[in-house]
GUZAVO-135807 format. One line per 10 residues: their letters; for each residue z, x, y of N, C-alpha, C. Coordinates in steps of 0.001 Angstrom, whole numbers. Example, Ala and Ser with C-alpha at 12.3 -4.5 7.8 and 13.67 -1.06 7.14 Angstrom:
REM GUZAVO-135807
AS	7800:13190:-5690:7800:12300:-4500:7800:13200:-3300 ~ 7080:12850:-2250:7140:13670:-1060:7870:12900:30;
***
This chain:
REM GUZAVO-135807
MPLDESIENQ	-30668:-2047:1825:-30126:-1102:2804:-29017:-1764:3581 ~ -27817:-1227:3619:-26698:-1891:4260:-26907:-2056:5751 ~ -26569:-3223:6267:-26667:-3452:7704:-25292:-3276:8312 ~ -24686:-2112:8127:-23343:-1860:8639:-23403:-840:9745 ~ -22230:-326:10156:-22168:525:11324:-22952:1815:11141 ~ -23067:2329:9910:-23800:3567:9718:-25290:3343:9919 ~ -25799:2230:9415:-27211:1931:9596:-27514:1758:11076 ~ -26579:1204:11805:-26804:978:13222:-26949:2282:13974 ~ -26462:3374:13395:-26618:4684:14019:-28046:5194:13866 ~ -28815:4627:12956:-30143:5120:12661:-31185:4167:13258;
SYFKMKFWDK	-32424:4353:12858:-33500:3541:13421:-33918:2441:12468 ~ -32980:2013:11598:-33316:1043:10555:-33921:-232:11130 ~ -33321:-748:12216:-33763:-2026:12747:-35113:-1925:13469 ~ -35568:-690:13689:-36872:-492:14316:-37980:-311:13267 ~ -37622:-217:12007:-38589:22:10954:-39432:-1232:10700 ~ -40628:-1007:10172:-41455:-2120:9749:-40854:-2774:8508 ~ -41184:-4036:8320:-40566:-4821:7252:-40713:-4156:5888 ~ -41922:-3727:5538:-42113:-3205:4183:-41461:-1835:4016 ~ -41281:-1094:5120:-40526:154:5045:-39075:-132:4673 ~ -38537:-1226:5220:-37166:-1616:4859:-37081:-1938:3366;
IKITAADTHC	-38087:-2624:2879:-38105:-2986:1465:-38093:-1723:595 ~ -38945:-749:954:-39020:485:171:-37688:1229:172 ~ -37057:1318:1357:-35785:2042:1462:-34702:1327:675 ~ -34692:5:763:-33687:-762:15:-33837:-530:-1480 ~ -35059:-584:-1965:-35292:-387:-3397:-34897:1013:-3827 ~ -35187:2009:-2991:-34886:3398:-3350:-33402:3691:-3282 ~ -32731:3124:-2263:-31327:3470:-2030:-30362:2682:-2892 ~ -30620:1419:-3096:-29620:574:-3752:-30011:135:-5154 ~ -31295:141:-5462:-31773:-371:-6755:-31207:-1778:-6994 ~ -31110:-2527:-5921:-30434:-3818:-6018:-31430:-4947:-5738;
LNDLYVILLR	-31794:-5672:-6773:-32736:-6772:-6602:-32167:-7864:-5707 ~ -30855:-8024:-5748:-30235:-9036:-4892:-30511:-8739:-3423 ~ -30398:-7452:-3038:-30639:-7110:-1641:-32092:-7344:-1252 ~ -33011:-7038:-2152:-34416:-7319:-1876:-34640:-8816:-1692 ~ -34000:-9590:-2529:-34119:-11047:-2450:-33584:-11552:-1107 ~ -32450:-11020:-682:-31849:-11461:588:-32740:-11090:1764 ~ -33306:-9889:1749:-34180:-9468:2844:-35410:-10368:2920 ~ -35955:-10725:1766:-37117:-11620:1755:-36757:-12998:2304 ~ -35605:-13518:1931:-35168:-14808:2461:-35079:-14763:3985 ~ -34526:-13681:4506:-34364:-13571:5964:-35712:-13362:6645;
KFGLSKNPAM	-36574:-12607:6001:-37892:-12354:6582:-38667:-13652:6789 ~ -38589:-14550:5833:-39380:-15776:5897:-38562:-16975:6398 ~ -37436:-16693:7040:-36671:-17735:7708:-35940:-18676:6792 ~ -35734:-18289:5532:-35050:-19161:4580:-33548:-18894:4535 ~ -33126:-17865:5234:-31703:-17536:5312:-31455:-16829:6637 ~ -30286:-17020:7181:-29956:-16457:8490:-29209:-15141:8333 ~ -29588:-14154:9140:-28844:-12902:9187:-27535:-13156:9941 ~ -26374:-12930:9309:-25110:-13238:9986:-24720:-12234:11065 ~ -25387:-11081:11106:-25057:-10069:12106:-25484:-10530:13491 ~ -24629:-10286:14476:-24896:-10712:15848:-24699:-9537:16792;
PLNRKNCPPC	-25430:-9494:17905:-25220:-8414:18872:-23852:-8537:19535 ~ -23320:-7412:19987:-22010:-7420:20638:-22054:-8108:21996 ~ -23189:-7942:22699:-23354:-8539:24038:-22235:-8121:24988 ~ -21869:-6842:24929:-20857:-6341:25860:-21490:-6096:27228 ~ -20779:-6490:28261:-21246:-6254:29618:-21025:-4784:29974 ~ -21592:-4379:31083:-21386:-3016:31535:-19921:-2779:31873 ~ -19474:-1564:31613:-18084:-1218:31921:-17855:-1282:33425 ~ -16774:-1907:33868:-16504:-1939:35310:-16291:-529:35844 ~ -16685:-269:37082:-16537:1085:37628:-15070:1465:37802 ~ -14792:2738:37611:-13437:3244:37785:-13325:3889:39159;
NFNKLKNEYN	-12259:3599:39861:-12016:4181:41186:-11271:5508:41006 ~ -12026:6590:40911:-11414:7888:40653:-10609:8401:41855 ~ -11010:8025:43054:-10220:8423:44229:-8832:7794:44187 ~ -8777:6530:43769:-7490:5862:43632:-6654:6526:42543 ~ -7296:6850:41415:-6581:7543:40341:-5979:8845:40845 ~ -6768:9584:41606:-6313:10890:42096:-5150:10731:43063 ~ -5250:9774:43971:-4165:9555:44945:-2878:9127:44237 ~ -3004:8211:43266:-1815:7744:42546:-1178:8879:41751 ~ -2014:9701:41147:-1474:10822:40367:-770:11823:41276 ~ -1401:12160:42404:-807:13151:43307:518:12685:43893;
QSPLSNEPDT	707:11372:43980:1944:10831:44522:3015:10597:43465 ~ 2672:10822:42211:3628:10567:41132:4403:11836:40781 ~ 5637:11688:40279:6400:12865:39837:5692:13654:38744 ~ 4819:12967:37995:4121:13615:36897:3249:14776:37375 ~ 2761:14681:38609:1877:15732:39129:2604:17060:39287 ~ 3934:17019:39336:4712:18251:39472:5057:18884:38126 ~ 4760:18164:37039:5053:18701:35709:3938:19629:35246 ~ 4260:20684:34519:3204:21548:33976:2393:20806:32915 ~ 1164:21242:32720:290:20617:31727:598:21197:30352 ~ 1484:20504:29644:1835:20889:28276:1191:19910:27302;
FILLRIIGND	989:20374:26075:267:19583:25080:1039:19561:23765 ~ 822:18491:23010:1308:18443:21633:226:17822:20756 ~ -140:18540:19705:-1159:18103:18753:-459:17633:17485 ~ -614:16355:17175:-32:15783:15960:-1162:15347:15038 ~ -1329:16079:13930:-2391:15766:12974:-1841:14888:11858 ~ -2569:13822:11546:-2113:12819:10586:-2788:13070:9240 ~ -1992:13392:8242:-2503:13719:6913:-2345:12490:6024 ~ -3461:11972:5551:-3416:10753:4761:-3978:10935:3366 ~ -4303:9827:2740:-4773:9819:1358:-6213:10316:1231 ~ -6451:11122:204:-7822:11447:-180:-8475:10198:-767;
LPPRHFKGQS	-9793:10097:-581:-10525:8935:-1089:-11726:9390:-1917 ~ -11491:9958:-3098:-12633:10310:-3936:-13356:9036:-4393 ~ -14696:9032:-4433:-15588:10182:-4260:-16075:10401:-2838 ~ -15516:9679:-1848:-15888:9989:-458:-15409:11396:-90 ~ -14209:11761:-515:-13680:13114:-345:-13477:13717:-1730 ~ -13496:15024:-1815:-13115:15613:-3087:-11599:15541:-3234 ~ -11144:15477:-4454:-9720:15359:-4700:-8999:16605:-4192 ~ -7984:16405:-3369:-7265:17525:-2780:-7830:17971:-1443 ~ -8753:17176:-860:-9362:17527:424:-8315:17747:1509 ~ -7380:16820:1648:-6392:16919:2723:-5564:18192:2599;
RTNLRFILEH	-5163:18508:1387:-4343:19700:1161:-5154:20976:1402 ~ -6389:20996:931:-7244:22164:1131:-7488:22422:2611 ~ -7775:21362:3353:-8027:21528:4781:-6755:21870:5540 ~ -5619:21342:5100:-4350:21719:5716:-4106:23216:5540 ~ -4354:23711:4355:-4174:25145:4115:-5095:25967:5022 ~ -6327:25507:5186:-7264:26220:6060:-6747:26246:7498 ~ -6231:25124:7957:-5683:25053:9316:-4510:26016:9476 ~ -3590:25978:8532:-2392:26818:8626:-2741:28303:8573 ~ -3792:28640:7847:-4153:30050:7682:-5075:30575:8780 ~ -5876:29694:9378:-6944:30202:10240:-6925:29703:11676;
ETELKHCKKR	-6278:28619:11980:-6297:28147:13360:-5374:29016:14206 ~ -5869:29457:15345:-5082:30314:16219:-4012:29491:16944 ~ -3061:30193:17546:-2111:29510:18417:-2868:28919:19604 ~ -2493:27739:20016:-3141:27064:21134:-2212:27132:22339 ~ -2702:27724:23411:-1817:27950:24567:-1315:26631:25143 ~ -31:26648:25469:660:25489:26068:727:24289:25121 ~ 533:24513:23825:446:23393:22886:1365:23583:21687 ~ 2170:22553:21407:2948:22509:20169:2076:21872:19086 ~ 2295:22296:17847:1580:21697:16713:2567:20983:15804 ~ 2235:19761:15460:3052:18975:14550:2127:18253:13564;
FVVNRIVNPE	2700:17741:12484:1926:16995:11491:2658:15687:11177 ~ 1893:14710:10729:2451:13442:10259:1926:13223:8838 ~ 2831:13218:7862:2461:12960:6469:2502:11445:6279 ~ 1321:10866:6091:1149:9426:6273:877:8675:4969 ~ 1916:8085:4398:1822:7155:3264:912:7630:2136 ~ 1127:8829:1683:341:9347:567:863:8713:-717 ~ -18:8046:-1447:414:7221:-2577:659:8031:-3845 ~ 77:9232:-3912:260:10089:-5083:1446:11017:-4834 ~ 2594:10791:-5500:3788:11604:-5229:3572:13096:-5446 ~ 2804:13447:-6468:2555:14865:-6743:1771:15513:-5603;
EENKIIALLD	745:14819:-5129:-55:15363:-4025:774:15430:-2744 ~ 1577:14417:-2501:2435:14420:-1325:3402:15597:-1361 ~ 3988:15864:-2506:4931:16990:-2633:4244:18325:-2366 ~ 2995:18461:-2812:2261:19706:-2581:1972:19898:-1096 ~ 1626:18820:-416:1352:18897:1024:2622:19253:1788 ~ 3713:18608:1447:4981:18899:2117:5428:20334:1840 ~ 5194:20819:632:5546:22205:302:4749:23183:1165 ~ 3457:22890:1377:2643:23743:2248:3225:23795:3657 ~ 3598:22629:4173:4159:22563:5524:5497:23293:5596 ~ 6337:23099:4587:7639:23773:4567:7472:25289:4497;
DAKAPYAHIP	6552:25752:3652:6332:27192:3520:5857:27808:4833 ~ 5053:27046:5586:4543:27541:6864:5509:27285:8011 ~ 6647:26645:7696:7622:26262:8727:6951:25428:9827 ~ 6058:24545:9393:5344:23664:10316:6085:22336:10425 ~ 6542:21953:11603:7278:20688:11751:6400:19476:11437 ~ 7005:18469:10834:6240:17270:10490:7154:16055:10464 ~ 6535:14902:10674:7196:13610:10453:6646:13036:9158 ~ 7450:12213:8510:7060:11682:7203:7109:10164:7246 ~ 5964:9528:6974:5898:8071:6821:5682:7812:5336 ~ 6711:7402:4599:6581:7279:3140:5847:6005:2724;
FDRDEYVKLA	5259:6074:1552:4691:4888:917:5805:4193:148 ~ 5983:2905:410:7056:2129:-224:6423:1061:-1117 ~ 6580:1221:-2408:5982:277:-3352:6458:-1141:-3092 ~ 7749:-1316:-2805:8298:-2653:-2603:7681:-3337:-1388 ~ 7393:-2558:-349:6740:-3123:825:5295:-3496:508 ~ 4634:-2645:-249:3231:-2875:-557:3028:-4168:-1351 ~ 3847:-4405:-2347:3622:-5558:-3226:3876:-6892:-2514 ~ 4502:-6859:-1356:4727:-8089:-590:3483:-8524:193 ~ 2518:-7637:314:1385:-7898:1197:424:-8918:599 ~ -80:-9791:1464:-979:-10869:1028:-2424:-10525:1376;
WDDEGIPETY	-3345:-11307:816:-4751:-11187:1169:-5002:-11811:2541 ~ -6010:-11323:3227:-6378:-11892:4528:-7541:-12873:4354 ~ -7314:-13904:3553:-8364:-14898:3317:-8675:-15709:4569 ~ -7679:-15909:5409:-7889:-16721:6606:-8884:-16092:7557 ~ -9058:-14773:7466:-9982:-14098:8371:-11439:-14244:7981 ~ -11700:-14852:6833:-13079:-14995:6350:-13507:-16448:6501 ~ -14563:-16723:7279:-15028:-18114:7419:-15357:-18709:6053 ~ -15094:-19989:5896:-15319:-20651:4608:-16773:-20502:4149 ~ -17686:-20440:5090:-19112:-20323:4760:-19405:-19078:3938 ~ -18592:-18017:4134:-18889:-16732:3499:-17846:-16328:2460;
RSCTSGYKKL	-17033:-17264:2048:-16051:-16911:1033:-16707:-16788:-339 ~ -16056:-16068:-1203:-16616:-15754:-2515:-17076:-17013:-3246 ~ -18219:-16907:-3900:-18815:-17970:-4719:-19504:-19062:-3915 ~ -19459:-18987:-2564:-20190:-19981:-1775:-21658:-19578:-1699 ~ -22499:-20530:-1302:-23926:-20217:-1170:-24154:-19194:-70 ~ -23338:-19258:990:-23459:-18283:2071:-23161:-16874:1599 ~ -22156:-16739:749:-21789:-15424:214:-22909:-14876:-675 ~ -23504:-15738:-1454:-24548:-15302:-2383:-25802:-14817:-1653 ~ -25970:-15234:-394:-27146:-14843:382:-26884:-13616:1260 ~ -25795:-12888:985:-25475:-11682:1745:-25954:-10436:1019;
LSSEKLLIQM	-26213:-9389:1790:-26504:-8090:1209:-25256:-7555:518 ~ -25440:-6655:-427:-24289:-6097:-1144:-23328:-5394:-193 ~ -23861:-4733:832:-22990:-4057:1794:-22175:-5067:2601 ~ -22760:-6225:2890:-22047:-7261:3634:-20955:-7892:2776 ~ -21242:-8064:1489:-20205:-8572:580:-19031:-7596:516 ~ -19338:-6300:533:-18268:-5306:504:-17443:-5368:1783 ~ -18086:-5613:2918:-17347:-5757:4177:-16402:-6962:4121 ~ -16850:-8041:3492:-15977:-9213:3343:-14783:-8878:2450 ~ -15036:-8140:1372:-13927:-7729:503:-12943:-6836:1261 ~ -13474:-5956:2100:-12608:-5098:2910:-11763:-5941:3870;
RRYRHKINYV	-12382:-6962:4449:-11619:-7833:5349:-10517:-8555:4580 ~ -10817:-8986:3360:-9813:-9656:2536:-8665:-8703:2206 ~ -8958:-7420:2070:-7945:-6413:1735:-7234:-5857:2979 ~ -7523:-6410:4148:-7108:-5793:5414:-5638:-5397:5471 ~ -4743:-6300:5103:-3309:-5996:5224:-2914:-4835:4308 ~ -3502:-4802:3129:-3181:-3728:2188:-3783:-2397:2655 ~ -5008:-2453:3181:-5612:-1240:3726:-4787:-721:4895 ~ -4364:-1625:5756:-3574:-1201:6913:-2257:-562:6498 ~ -1687:-1040:5403:-432:-428:4957:-685:932:4315 ~ -1626:998:3398:-1858:2232:2636:-2461:3326:3512;
MNNNGARNRA	-3523:3006:4224:-4176:4012:5069:-3417:4202:6378 ~ -2852:3125:6895:-1988:3190:8087:-2637:3994:9201 ~ -3907:3763:9387:-4707:4555:10313:-4163:4501:11742 ~ -4236:3316:12342:-3777:3180:13722:-2258:3133:13831 ~ -1593:2705:12773:-133:2733:12792:393:4151:12924 ~ -188:5088:12168:239:6488:12246:-150:7101:13577 ~ -1296:6713:14119:-1688:7231:15433:-692:6795:16499 ~ -271:5548:16434:714:5081:17412:2073:5756:17217 ~ 2431:6018:15969:3675:6752:15704:3579:8156:16304 ~ 2434:8804:16135:2233:10134:16706:2303:10080:18232;
LELGKSQAKW	1720:9036:18807:1795:8872:20268:3240:8783:20736 ~ 4031:7971:20052:5439:7797:20422:6206:9115:20322 ~ 5976:9840:19235:6657:11109:19060:6229:12114:20123 ~ 4950:12127:20440:4432:13138:21348:4785:12930:22795 ~ 4868:11667:23221:5104:11403:24644:6464:11883:25131 ~ 7393:12088:24224:8711:12595:24618:8769:14117:24603 ~ 7666:14750:24192:7698:16201:24024:6679:16957:24861 ~ 5704:16286:25436:4680:16982:26207:4011:16014:27173 ~ 3293:16568:28110:2591:15763:29107:1320:15142:28523 ~ 694:15863:27587:-553:15404:26980:-393:15346:25472;
VLPWDGNCFL	-796:14222:24872:-579:13988:23442:-1929:13835:22731 ~ -2054:14556:21604:-3269:14502:20795:-2910:13902:19430 ~ -3006:12574:19248:-2708:11936:17954:-3972:11909:17096 ~ -4242:13016:16428:-5555:13232:15835:-5543:13149:14323 ~ -6737:13023:13762:-6911:12971:12319:-6544:14319:11694 ~ -6091:14265:10450:-5545:15450:9801:-6543:16546:9526 ~ -7836:16220:9499:-8856:17221:9205:-9453:17846:10457 ~ -8817:17646:11602:-9302:18227:12847:-8884:19693:12954 ~ -9801:20510:13431:-9564:21947:13602:-10042:22347:14988 ~ -9215:23098:15708:-9567:23529:17054:-9842:25024:17080;
SEDGWDQIVS	-11019:25380:17565:-11332:26783:17778:-10763:27208:19127 ~ -10684:28502:19330:-10185:29006:20609:-11093:28562:21747 ~ -12411:28587:21512:-13365:28180:22538:-13227:26695:22861 ~ -13167:25859:21825:-13024:24423:22051:-11758:24092:22809 ~ -10656:24766:22428:-9374:24498:23090:-9399:24959:24542 ~ -9975:26113:24817:-10047:26609:26194:-10821:25637:27081 ~ -11878:25057:26540:-12644:24081:27315:-11805:22839:27622 ~ -11019:22398:26652:-10166:21227:26852:-9127:21499:27937 ~ -8437:22616:27813:-7374:22948:28777:-7948:23102:30181 ~ -9099:23757:30279:-9719:23955:31592:-10041:22625:32259;
AVTSIPETPY	-10599:21686:31489:-10962:20384:32051:-9729:19581:32444 ~ -8725:19568:31573:-7531:18766:31831:-6775:19287:33048 ~ -6637:20580:33154:-5902:21141:34292:-6685:21033:35596 ~ -8001:20953:35508:-8830:20799:36707:-8834:19362:37211 ~ -8828:18409:36286:-8873:16987:36666:-7766:16249:35896 ~ -6504:16460:36286:-5404:15845:35527:-5183:14375:35838 ~ -5933:13834:36804:-5671:12452:37209:-6199:11417:36221 ~ -7099:11797:35326:-7575:10826:34329:-6583:10783:33165 ~ -6032:9615:32855:-4983:9539:31822:-5490:9660:30392 ~ -6806:9666:30200:-7385:9796:28864:-8469:10874:28889;
VIVPMARIHD	-8562:11606:27790:-9581:12648:27655:-10305:12405:26330 ~ -11616:12339:26389:-12447:12120:25209:-12977:13477:24737 ~ -12697:13808:23470:-13084:15105:22928:-14135:14894:21831 ~ -15387:15260:22086:-16437:15095:21070:-16110:15874:19794 ~ -16560:15345:18654:-16231:15946:17363:-17503:16343:16617 ~ -17417:17485:15929:-18531:17996:15117:-18137:17971:13654 ~ -18995:17415:12831:-18748:17348:11386:-19201:18669:10751 ~ -18280:19352:10053:-18531:20680:9508:-18771:20597:7998 ~ -19811:21260:7515:-20118:21266:6086:-19404:22395:5353 ~ -19212:23516:6033:-18572:24686:5425:-17531:25203:6400;
NRTLLDPHFT	-16260:25098:6026:-15185:25491:6940:-15307:26935:7408 ~ -15901:27781:6599:-15979:29200:6936:-16812:29463:8183 ~ -17703:28529:8528:-18493:28727:9751:-17597:28761:10982 ~ -16433:28154:10900:-15518:28128:12042:-14831:29468:12268 ~ -14937:30366:11311:-14341:31687:11464:-15208:32601:12325 ~ -16430:32191:12606:-17322:32944:13492:-16978:32585:14934 ~ -16482:33533:15723:-16074:33215:17101:-17222:32759:17991 ~ -18469:33014:17560:-19631:32623:18357:-20233:31290:17890 ~ -19613:30656:16914:-20137:29399:16389:-20075:28309:17459 ~ -21199:27657:17692:-21271:26558:18665:-21871:25349:17970;
PDPSDEPQVI	-21101:24291:17767:-21600:23129:17020:-22299:22123:17918 ~ -22786:21078:17302:-23313:19917:18018:-22299:18794:17837 ~ -21370:18638:18777:-20292:17648:18586:-20749:16235:18931 ~ -21418:15598:17979:-21999:14279:18230:-21327:13174:17429 ~ -20255:13508:16712:-19587:12500:15895:-18558:11731:16730 ~ -17987:10698:16117:-17005:9864:16809:-15874:10727:17363 ~ -15567:10637:18654:-14640:11584:19286:-13172:11296:18987 ~ -12347:12294:19295:-10903:12134:19307:-10464:11861:20751 ~ -9236:11371:20927:-8751:10968:22252:-7437:11681:22560 ~ -7311:12168:23791:-6053:12731:24298:-5458:11730:25288;
FRKDSTLRFN	-4147:11540:25225:-3445:10585:26078:-2447:11325:26984 ~ -2484:11047:28267:-1399:11520:29134:-158:10689:28845 ~ 1002:11264:29014:2211:10602:28512:2556:9307:29234 ~ 1979:9074:30424:2218:7811:31125:1116:6791:30872 ~ 187:7108:29972:-894:6167:29659:-321:4935:28969 ~ -1020:3827:29089:-491:2559:28580:-1214:2041:27334 ~ -2418:2519:27068:-3162:2002:25924:-2639:2587:24616 ~ -2704:1780:23574:-2354:2196:22218:-3483:1776:21282 ~ -3426:2257:20064:-4401:1848:19055:-4038:459:18531 ~ -5044:-334:18264:-4852:-1697:17777:-4595:-1658:16269;
ESYFYGRRPK	-3373:-1991:15863:-2998:-1874:14454:-3531:-3012:13591 ~ -4192:-3986:14203:-4862:-5020:13406:-6150:-4480:12797 ~ -6813:-3593:13523:-8055:-3000:13030:-7745:-2052:11888 ~ -8577:-2074:10851:-8249:-1344:9631:-9255:-239:9350 ~ -8805:724:8570:-9640:1864:8192:-10919:1383:7532 ~ -12046:1946:7972:-13330:1544:7441:-14051:525:8293 ~ -13363:-30:9295:-14007:-1027:10158:-13593:-811:11610 ~ -13941:360:12142:-13898:625:13578:-12498:717:14193 ~ -11522:1328:13527:-10170:1350:14100:-10063:2151:15396 ~ -10760:3298:15466:-10724:4078:16704:-11729:3560:17717;
VELLWRLGVP	-12858:3059:17230:-13890:2530:18122:-13352:1366:18942 ~ -12441:590:18377:-11856:-520:19134:-11246:-13:20445 ~ -10594:1146:20389:-10027:1742:21608:-11144:2258:22518 ~ -12167:2880:21935:-13286:3373:22744:-13977:2226:23466 ~ -14097:1075:22799:-14652:-108:23462:-13809:-496:24678 ~ -12500:-553:24492:-11635:-959:25615:-11703:34:26770 ~ -11837:1315:26441:-11908:2341:27483:-13287:2410:28136 ~ -14294:1807:27502:-15632:1847:28067:-16351:3151:27813 ~ -16002:3833:26725:-16653:5097:26388:-18033:4797:25815 ~ -19110:5337:26392:-20448:5052:25867:-20690:5749:24535;
GVWNRWEKYP	-21514:5135:23700:-21827:5710:22394:-22618:4722:21561 ~ -22996:5153:20372:-23791:4282:19491:-23033:3011:19148 ~ -21701:3063:19192:-20887:1885:18847:-21160:705:19773 ~ -21719:951:20942:-22047:-157:21838:-23324:-868:21425 ~ -24055:-285:20472:-25271:-934:19962:-25055:-1540:18580 ~ -23855:-1436:18070:-23572:-2004:16761:-23571:-3532:16832 ~ -23488:-4132:15670:-23448:-5587:15591:-22101:-6050:15047 ~ -21863:-7332:15137:-20618:-7908:14622:-20970:-9010:13632 ~ -20026:-9254:12740:-20178:-10301:11733:-19140:-11396:11974 ~ -19391:-12586:11464:-18429:-13682:11664:-17037:-13377:11115;
WDLPIPDYAG	-16939:-12468:10140:-15643:-12145:9547:-14984:-10923:10194 ~ -15634:-10346:11206:-15028:-9211:11901:-13869:-9665:12778 ~ -12958:-8745:13043:-11913:-9002:14022:-12543:-9149:15404 ~ -11869:-9833:16337:-12458:-10054:17671:-12798:-8740:18368 ~ -13927:-8727:19026:-14341:-7560:19809:-13565:-7590:21131 ~ -12903:-6500:21511:-12032:-6545:22684:-12794:-6510:24009 ~ -12150:-6993:25039:-12656:-6835:26396:-12301:-5442:26909 ~ -12844:-5098:28059:-12477:-3838:28689:-11026:-3898:29158 ~ -10342:-2782:29008:-8955:-2681:29464:-8917:-2415:30968 ~ -7748:-2582:31550:-7588:-2248:32963:-7855:-779:33234;
DAGAYQKAGW	-7651:56:32204:-7896:1495:32328:-9331:1883:32000 ~ -10213:916:31825:-11594:1234:31440:-12214:2219:32423 ~ -12837:3237:31891:-13496:4240:32717:-12606:5372:33173 ~ -11295:5263:32934:-10337:6256:33434:-10189:7413:32458 ~ -11295:8077:32191:-11272:9180:31234:-12258:10248:31679 ~ -12130:11421:31087:-13127:12472:31217:-13426:13017:29825 ~ -14568:13668:29670:-14907:14321:28410:-14632:15807:28536 ~ -14164:16401:27422:-13801:17814:27490:-13889:18471:26122 ~ -14443:19680:26060:-14381:20528:24886:-15016:19941:23648 ~ -14518:20386:22499:-14977:19866:21214:-13939:20181:20141;
VARLSSGMNN	-13992:19415:19075:-13113:19623:17933:-13954:19517:16668 ~ -13568:20265:15640:-14287:20234:14368:-13595:19294:13390 ~ -14401:18565:12625:-13896:17789:11496:-14191:18620:10253 ~ -13153:19137:9615:-13326:20023:8476:-14050:19320:7325 ~ -14587:20113:6434:-15433:19599:5350:-14690:18614:4449 ~ -15395:17563:4068:-14854:16604:3100:-15034:17106:1675 ~ -15831:18184:1524:-16132:18690:194:-17258:17945:-493 ~ -17833:16957:202:-18910:16150:-378:-20118:16258:551 ~ -20742:17435:558:-21840:17689:1492:-23050:16803:1239 ~ -23177:16279:29:-24291:15375:-249:-24197:14081:544;
LENNSAKRTR	-23021:13798:1098:-22833:12584:1889:-22912:12840:3390 ~ -22716:14085:3802:-22533:14354:5224:-23786:14101:6052 ~ -24961:14227:5461:-26200:14016:6213:-26791:12639:5992 ~ -26065:11774:5309:-26550:10422:5034:-25447:9445:5416 ~ -25473:9017:6662:-24374:8192:7167:-24282:6847:6464 ~ -25440:6293:6043:-25414:5011:5343:-24720:5144:3995 ~ -25106:6166:3241:-24485:6385:1932:-23009:6740:2090 ~ -22694:7525:3123:-21301:7917:3375:-20418:6692:3607 ~ -20933:5740:4374:-20157:4533:4655:-19961:3691:3399 ~ -21033:3540:2614:-20914:2745:1383:-19888:3368:431;
VRNRAVKNLI	-19983:4687:261:-19063:5365:-657:-17629:5282:-145 ~ -17452:5426:1162:-16103:5332:1737:-15492:3955:1511 ~ -16251:2917:1790:-15714:1567:1640:-15377:1253:181 ~ -16242:1707:-721:-15952:1477:-2143:-14726:2279:-2574 ~ -14568:3486:-2019:-13412:4303:-2369:-12118:3645:-1905 ~ -12138:3053:-714:-10954:2337:-221:-10643:1150:-1128 ~ -11666:378:-1450:-11458:-774:-2330:-10920:-343:-3687 ~ -11478:745:-4230:-11013:1232:-5534:-9554:1667:-5486 ~ -9151:2279:-4366:-7752:2702:-4233:-6825:1490:-4231 ~ -7184:470:-3466:-6359:-750:-3420:-6334:-1421:-4783;
DSLDKQFA	-7465:-1506:-5448:-7514:-2117:-6789:-6641:-1350:-7776 ~ -6651:-33:-7685:-5851:765:-8622:-4360:581:-8366 ~ -3974:465:-7102:-2564:232:-6778:-2122:-1149:-7258 ~ -2974:-2143:-7050:-2638:-3490:-7517:-2471:-3530:-9032 ~ -3332:-2819:-9738:-3229:-2771:-11179:-1968:-2015:-11614 ~ -1665:-937:-10912:-489:-132:-11231:817:-894:-11028 ~ 851:-1728:-9974:2098:-2419:-9621:2144:-3863:-10128 ~ 1143:-4258:-10880:1111:-5645:-11376:2284:-5917:-12325;
***
């Protein structure tokens, strides 16, 4: 059973030892993982996972925030919004092939106009030229404005492995590596692929590009994932909260994972938005996404940590090969929660209720994409 961020969302670490053994055998069919768990159980091998040991978030002085905002020229500006959705690569079998395009079509056909809000898209380094052309054609047909971040083969082939980020103890073929769970070995491979993942997926890079574009066009910027969908009810809740308490420079919007997009067509649909949230930035905010963090290993959570947003991510663990866990930012606590947003269907409902399996499949899909590109450009 993988000891990664998805498992940390569940009660795996509270299970009895033999229950872990049964789940591992059923889920992975991997004798190596059973062997590693037994070694750790009897003290013959050390679990490399460590607690985050984050201190409590420092308190935010909301009265000071309010006074500073009321004295700033920004307080005289109307509350305008710009939503920039970032459309990236499909990752089968984590997503069905054509997921991004299918969900884009659903958004263009069914999402209502959002009051006081411009809608824009960012087409982000899609490696399949045919799929990219189809997505751009959809946007052009709908007269939907977009920015384009192209995939450049020449830039990609220059990228090196991130071997330096992996302690020698856990590098491939060492005894330390051999004593890791299969999921932990995959995390090490992901760390080794970090620069290539950051280029191809461009997760936080595209978010920062969206932030830059949006801050010149509206007071509030939503640099969101491409599969986000806003209902009229969810949007009204967001606008009401932001206009009532505009002094907080960040707004945390809880997200609900949707299995069937058609449920969003019911105006009375009310989800349980318990998934990793999206973030709204006021245009004078100073925080950005950390572009060192890569897709598949907490790229948005790194910002949530700095902001002090509570969630399951504060109970996760870290590995020796993880990027450094950040301290709280000066803006920690300077946020409010508002409304909800839907994450449209990935088309793989068999994964949506199993976060552990979803994470394993996602990480393998990312690795497979990088391997296929390396083979293609060799």
